[in-house]
N, CA, C and O atoms as CSV, one atom per row, in Angstrom:
chain,resi,resn,atom,element,x,y,z
A,1,MET,N,N,0.905,-1.484,-0.023
A,1,MET,CA,C,-0.096,-0.073,0.034
A,1,MET,C,C,0.549,1.345,-0.113
A,1,MET,O,O,-0.009,2.340,-0.576
A,2,GLY,N,N,2.054,1.240,0.451
A,2,GLY,CA,C,3.100,2.020,0.610
A,2,GLY,C,C,3.410,2.749,-0.534
A,2,GLY,O,O,3.338,3.969,-0.684
A,3,LYS,N,N,3.929,1.495,-1.702
A,3,LYS,CA,C,4.434,2.016,-2.397
A,3,LYS,C,C,4.044,2.302,-3.515
A,3,LYS,O,O,4.696,2.891,-4.377
A,4,ALA,N,N,2.291,1.671,-3.638
A,4,ALA,CA,C,1.004,2.431,-4.500
A,4,ALA,C,C,1.173,3.836,-3.686
A,4,ALA,O,O,2.206,4.480,-3.504
A,5,PHE,N,N,0.295,4.019,-3.400
A,5,PHE,CA,C,0.842,5.977,-2.969
A,5,PHE,C,C,2.065,6.530,-3.263
A,5,PHE,O,O,2.075,7.702,-3.641
A,6,ARG,N,N,3.473,5.707,-3.132
A,6,ARG,CA,C,4.719,6.706,-3.184
A,6,ARG,C,C,4.742,6.366,-5.423
A,6,ARG,O,O,5.540,6.768,-6.270
A,7,LEU,N,N,3.724,5.665,-5.524
A,7,LEU,CA,C,4.111,5.981,-7.122
A,7,LEU,C,C,2.873,7.150,-7.698
A,7,LEU,O,O,2.932,7.951,-8.631
A,8,SER,N,N,1.527,6.795,-6.497
A,8,SER,CA,C,0.682,7.687,-7.567
A,8,SER,C,C,1.261,8.712,-6.969
A,8,SER,O,O,1.240,9.239,-8.082
A,9,THR,N,N,1.773,9.535,-6.277
A,9,THR,CA,C,2.686,10.598,-5.836
A,9,THR,C,C,3.805,11.132,-7.036
A,9,THR,O,O,4.090,12.124,-7.708
A,10,GLU,N,N,4.171,9.865,-6.811
A,10,GLU,CA,C,5.303,10.250,-8.203
A,10,GLU,C,C,4.401,11.355,-9.376
A,10,GLU,O,O,4.302,12.519,-9.764
A,11,PHE,N,N,4.044,10.403,-9.492
A,11,PHE,CA,C,3.153,10.323,-11.184
A,11,PHE,C,C,2.225,12.103,-10.669
A,11,PHE,O,O,2.704,12.835,-11.536
A,12,ILE,N,N,1.724,12.587,-10.217
A,12,ILE,CA,C,1.127,12.837,-9.458
A,12,ILE,C,C,1.963,14.359,-9.670
A,12,ILE,O,O,2.046,15.094,-10.655
A,13,ALA,N,N,2.446,14.451,-8.493
A,13,ALA,CA,C,3.724,15.945,-8.684
A,13,ALA,C,C,3.902,16.237,-9.396
A,13,ALA,O,O,3.727,17.430,-9.640
A,14,GLY,N,N,4.675,14.880,-10.823
A,14,GLY,CA,C,4.779,15.266,-11.829
A,14,GLY,C,C,4.267,16.454,-12.957
A,14,GLY,O,O,4.783,17.286,-13.703
A,15,ILE,N,N,2.662,15.883,-12.508
A,15,ILE,CA,C,1.499,16.370,-13.864
A,15,ILE,C,C,1.573,17.829,-13.277
A,15,ILE,O,O,1.344,18.788,-14.015
A,16,ILE,N,N,1.962,18.032,-11.676
A,16,ILE,CA,C,1.188,19.251,-11.171
A,16,ILE,C,C,3.001,20.186,-11.526
A,16,ILE,O,O,2.907,20.902,-12.522
A,17,ALA,N,N,3.426,20.195,-11.332
A,17,ALA,CA,C,5.007,21.129,-11.645
A,17,ALA,C,C,4.960,21.419,-12.791
A,17,ALA,O,O,5.452,22.476,-13.186
A,18,GLY,N,N,4.375,20.578,-13.584
A,18,GLY,CA,C,4.679,20.612,-15.126
A,18,GLY,C,C,2.987,21.820,-15.045
A,18,GLY,O,O,3.157,22.941,-15.526
A,19,ALA,N,N,2.138,21.633,-14.702
A,19,ALA,CA,C,0.522,22.338,-15.340
A,19,ALA,C,C,1.260,23.759,-13.780
A,19,ALA,O,O,1.463,24.796,-14.411
A,20,GLY,N,N,1.545,23.959,-12.597
A,20,GLY,CA,C,2.377,25.333,-12.463
A,20,GLY,C,C,2.823,26.080,-13.110
A,20,GLY,O,O,2.379,27.190,-13.401
A,21,MET,N,N,4.374,25.267,-13.639
A,21,MET,CA,C,5.619,25.747,-14.532
A,21,MET,C,C,4.966,26.683,-15.820
A,21,MET,O,O,5.595,27.649,-16.254
A,22,GLY,N,N,3.580,26.266,-16.399
A,22,GLY,CA,C,2.889,26.164,-17.344
A,22,GLY,C,C,2.062,27.707,-17.506
A,22,GLY,O,O,2.333,28.741,-18.116
A,23,TRP,N,N,0.984,27.298,-16.677
A,23,TRP,CA,C,0.356,28.540,-15.778
A,23,TRP,C,C,1.565,29.940,-15.420
A,23,TRP,O,O,1.390,31.103,-15.782
A,24,GLY,N,N,2.824,29.395,-14.591
A,24,GLY,CA,C,3.484,30.672,-14.715
A,24,GLY,C,C,3.519,31.154,-16.082
A,24,GLY,O,O,3.074,32.257,-16.401
A,25,LEU,N,N,4.100,30.251,-16.972
A,25,LEU,CA,C,4.816,30.950,-18.064
A,25,LEU,C,C,4.104,31.965,-18.914
A,25,LEU,O,O,4.496,32.984,-19.483
A,26,ASP,N,N,2.245,31.023,-18.770
A,26,ASP,CA,C,1.263,31.731,-19.020
A,26,ASP,C,C,1.130,32.754,-18.917
A,26,ASP,O,O,0.598,33.395,-19.823
A,27,GLN,N,N,1.503,33.266,-17.916
A,27,GLN,CA,C,0.968,34.434,-17.521
A,27,GLN,C,C,2.062,35.598,-17.247
A,27,GLN,O,O,1.675,36.707,-16.881
A,28,PHE,N,N,3.118,35.384,-17.389
A,28,PHE,CA,C,4.774,35.605,-17.436
A,28,PHE,C,C,4.170,35.862,-18.878
A,28,PHE,O,O,3.011,36.214,-19.096
A,29,ALA,N,N,4.771,35.717,-19.459
A,29,ALA,CA,C,4.688,35.703,-21.161
A,29,ALA,C,C,3.466,35.721,-22.382
A,29,ALA,O,O,3.482,35.478,-23.589
A,30,GLY,N,N,2.333,36.169,-21.340
A,30,GLY,CA,C,1.180,35.903,-21.635
A,30,GLY,C,C,1.102,35.096,-23.220
A,30,GLY,O,O,0.863,35.789,-24.208
A,31,THR,N,N,1.364,33.303,-23.391
A,31,THR,CA,C,0.958,32.843,-24.653
A,31,THR,C,C,0.260,31.597,-24.148
A,31,THR,O,O,0.653,30.440,-24.293
A,32,ARG,N,N,-1.058,32.095,-23.407
A,32,ARG,CA,C,-2.017,30.990,-22.804
A,32,ARG,C,C,-2.519,30.171,-23.865
A,32,ARG,O,O,-1.498,29.585,-24.224
A,33,PRO,N,N,-3.433,29.771,-24.576
A,33,PRO,CA,C,-2.837,28.346,-23.634
A,33,PRO,C,C,-1.881,27.163,-23.588
A,33,PRO,O,O,-1.745,26.223,-22.806
A,34,TRP,N,N,-1.318,27.514,-24.610
A,34,TRP,CA,C,0.528,26.932,-25.378
A,34,TRP,C,C,1.283,26.496,-24.278
A,34,TRP,O,O,1.761,25.367,-24.166
A,35,GLY,N,N,1.419,27.771,-23.153
A,35,GLY,CA,C,2.415,27.289,-22.063
A,35,GLY,C,C,1.742,26.066,-20.924
A,35,GLY,O,O,2.287,25.494,-19.980
A,36,MET,N,N,0.751,25.993,-21.310
A,36,MET,CA,C,-0.286,24.910,-19.658
A,36,MET,C,C,-0.015,23.508,-20.693
A,36,MET,O,O,0.513,22.517,-20.187
A,37,ILE,N,N,-0.365,23.501,-21.993
A,37,ILE,CA,C,-0.529,22.834,-22.215
A,37,ILE,C,C,1.043,21.983,-22.662
A,37,ILE,O,O,1.354,20.915,-22.136
A,38,ILE,N,N,1.769,22.568,-23.537
A,38,ILE,CA,C,3.219,21.691,-23.238
A,38,ILE,C,C,3.929,21.473,-21.984
A,38,ILE,O,O,4.409,20.344,-21.878
A,39,PHE,N,N,4.149,22.402,-20.843
A,39,PHE,CA,C,3.985,21.915,-19.782
A,39,PHE,C,C,3.306,20.959,-19.011
A,39,PHE,O,O,4.252,20.636,-18.292
A,40,VAL,N,N,2.611,20.444,-18.724
A,40,VAL,CA,C,1.544,19.290,-18.545
A,40,VAL,C,C,2.076,18.363,-19.835
A,40,VAL,O,O,2.861,17.461,-19.543
A,41,LEU,N,N,1.786,18.487,-20.923
A,41,LEU,CA,C,2.158,16.830,-20.906
A,41,LEU,C,C,4.152,16.819,-21.306
A,41,LEU,O,O,4.756,15.988,-21.986
A,42,LEU,N,N,4.624,17.842,-20.709
A,42,LEU,CA,C,6.185,17.522,-19.976
A,42,LEU,C,C,6.613,16.753,-18.905
A,42,LEU,O,O,7.649,16.177,-18.573
A,43,GLY,N,N,4.584,17.061,-18.107
A,43,GLY,CA,C,5.128,17.270,-16.635
A,43,GLY,C,C,4.375,15.335,-16.307
A,43,GLY,O,O,4.705,14.769,-15.265
A,44,PHE,N,N,3.365,14.564,-17.394
A,44,PHE,CA,C,2.932,13.887,-17.652
A,44,PHE,C,C,3.821,12.949,-17.907
A,44,PHE,O,O,3.624,11.963,-17.198
A,45,GLY,N,N,5.394,12.761,-19.164
A,45,GLY,CA,C,6.334,12.018,-18.928
A,45,GLY,C,C,7.080,12.449,-18.239
A,45,GLY,O,O,8.164,11.918,-18.479
A,46,ALA,N,N,7.183,13.432,-17.152
A,46,ALA,CA,C,8.126,13.298,-16.058
A,46,ALA,C,C,7.292,12.455,-15.359
A,46,ALA,O,O,7.860,11.373,-15.214
A,47,GLY,N,N,6.251,12.469,-14.886
A,47,GLY,CA,C,5.412,11.244,-14.264
A,47,GLY,C,C,5.806,10.227,-14.531
A,47,GLY,O,O,6.603,9.508,-13.929
A,48,VAL,N,N,5.208,10.065,-15.580
A,48,VAL,CA,C,5.542,7.818,-15.913
A,48,VAL,C,C,7.100,7.643,-15.620
A,48,VAL,O,O,7.532,6.580,-15.175
A,49,TRP,N,N,8.349,9.293,-16.028
A,49,TRP,CA,C,9.638,8.277,-16.367
A,49,TRP,C,C,10.052,8.479,-14.591
A,49,TRP,O,O,11.237,8.273,-14.327
A,50,ASN,N,N,9.043,8.900,-13.303
A,50,ASN,CA,C,9.529,8.751,-12.100
A,50,ASN,C,C,9.362,7.736,-11.897
A,50,ASN,O,O,10.134,6.940,-11.361
A,51,VAL,N,N,7.718,7.469,-12.511
A,51,VAL,CA,C,7.223,5.535,-11.707
A,51,VAL,C,C,7.703,4.440,-12.061
A,51,VAL,O,O,7.795,3.287,-11.640
A,52,MET,N,N,8.113,5.306,-13.296
A,52,MET,CA,C,9.432,3.471,-13.725
A,52,MET,C,C,10.820,3.512,-12.647
A,52,MET,O,O,11.396,2.644,-11.991
A,53,ARG,N,N,11.026,5.043,-12.844
A,53,ARG,CA,C,12.240,4.698,-12.061
A,53,ARG,C,C,12.171,3.877,-10.185
A,53,ARG,O,O,12.937,3.200,-9.499
A,54,ALA,N,N,10.557,4.563,-10.003
A,54,ALA,CA,C,10.914,4.279,-8.777
A,54,ALA,C,C,10.562,2.875,-8.257
A,54,ALA,O,O,11.004,2.229,-7.308
A,55,SER,N,N,9.302,2.520,-9.505
A,55,SER,CA,C,8.922,1.047,-9.761
A,55,SER,C,C,10.579,-0.302,-9.943
A,55,SER,O,O,10.624,-1.506,-9.693
A,56,GLY,N,N,11.891,0.847,-10.571
A,56,GLY,CA,C,12.877,-0.244,-11.081
A,56,GLY,C,C,12.715,-0.855,-11.978
A,56,GLY,O,O,13.407,-1.868,-12.086
A,57,PHE,N,N,11.785,-0.551,-12.982
A,57,PHE,CA,C,11.619,-0.736,-13.948
A,57,PHE,C,C,12.748,-0.226,-14.826
A,57,PHE,O,O,13.408,-0.961,-15.560
A,58,VAL,N,N,12.958,1.334,-14.678
A,58,VAL,CA,C,14.627,1.710,-15.185
A,58,VAL,C,C,15.596,2.076,-14.382
A,58,VAL,O,O,15.251,2.668,-13.359
A,59,ARG,N,N,17.321,1.786,-14.655
A,59,ARG,CA,C,17.502,1.936,-13.378
A,59,ARG,C,C,18.380,2.731,-13.688
A,59,ARG,O,O,18.688,2.640,-14.876
A,60,PRO,N,N,19.009,3.602,-13.034
A,60,PRO,CA,C,19.680,4.417,-12.928
A,60,PRO,C,C,20.570,5.147,-13.991
A,60,PRO,O,O,20.136,4.579,-14.992
A,61,PRO,N,N,21.679,6.164,-14.539
A,61,PRO,CA,C,22.539,6.112,-15.578
A,61,PRO,C,C,24.000,4.932,-14.541
A,61,PRO,O,O,24.818,4.188,-15.083
A,62,GLY,N,N,23.873,5.128,-13.363
A,62,GLY,CA,C,25.904,5.350,-12.411
A,62,GLY,C,C,25.370,3.975,-12.165
A,62,GLY,O,O,26.250,3.286,-11.648
A,63,SER,N,N,24.153,3.264,-12.361
A,63,SER,CA,C,23.877,1.933,-11.601
A,63,SER,C,C,25.042,0.872,-12.119
A,63,SER,O,O,25.229,0.813,-13.334
A,64,PRO,N,N,25.791,0.076,-11.285
A,64,PRO,CA,C,26.206,-1.464,-11.801
A,64,PRO,C,C,25.340,-2.420,-13.001
A,64,PRO,O,O,25.936,-2.967,-13.929
A,65,ASP,N,N,23.752,-2.517,-12.791
A,65,ASP,CA,C,23.268,-3.290,-13.871
A,65,ASP,C,C,22.650,-2.316,-14.887
A,65,ASP,O,O,21.618,-2.980,-14.976
A,66,ALA,N,N,22.377,-1.068,-15.910
A,66,ALA,CA,C,22.541,-0.365,-16.374
A,66,ALA,C,C,23.224,-0.735,-17.036
A,66,ALA,O,O,22.493,-0.052,-17.753
A,67,GLY,N,N,24.133,-1.255,-17.778
A,67,GLY,CA,C,25.071,-1.193,-18.781
A,67,GLY,C,C,25.248,-0.930,-19.105
A,67,GLY,O,O,25.356,0.122,-18.474
A,68,GLY,N,N,26.031,-0.485,-21.202
A,68,GLY,CA,C,26.554,0.065,-20.947
A,68,GLY,C,C,27.596,0.920,-20.115
A,68,GLY,O,O,27.287,2.051,-19.739
A,69,GLY,N,N,28.262,0.624,-19.963
A,69,GLY,CA,C,29.195,0.690,-19.556
A,69,GLY,C,C,30.646,0.039,-19.729
A,69,GLY,O,O,30.592,-0.164,-20.942
A,70,SER,N,N,31.828,-0.398,-19.364
A,70,SER,CA,C,32.674,-0.838,-19.902
A,70,SER,C,C,33.434,-2.028,-19.956
A,70,SER,O,O,34.365,-2.131,-20.755
């Protein structure tokens, strides 16, 4: 249950952070609604990446099992 909460929080946090940054860009640059659209999509992608990383599906670049080493 705790891992499910962590994964859902990672996903939602990425989307909320993207939406906040997009809203801020729209307010600053007057690009409404394009900043919000682009940053929500980027936040969605970041949320998916964080969930994959936290669940162990993707290994961090510096780990011994990551491959691509010498």
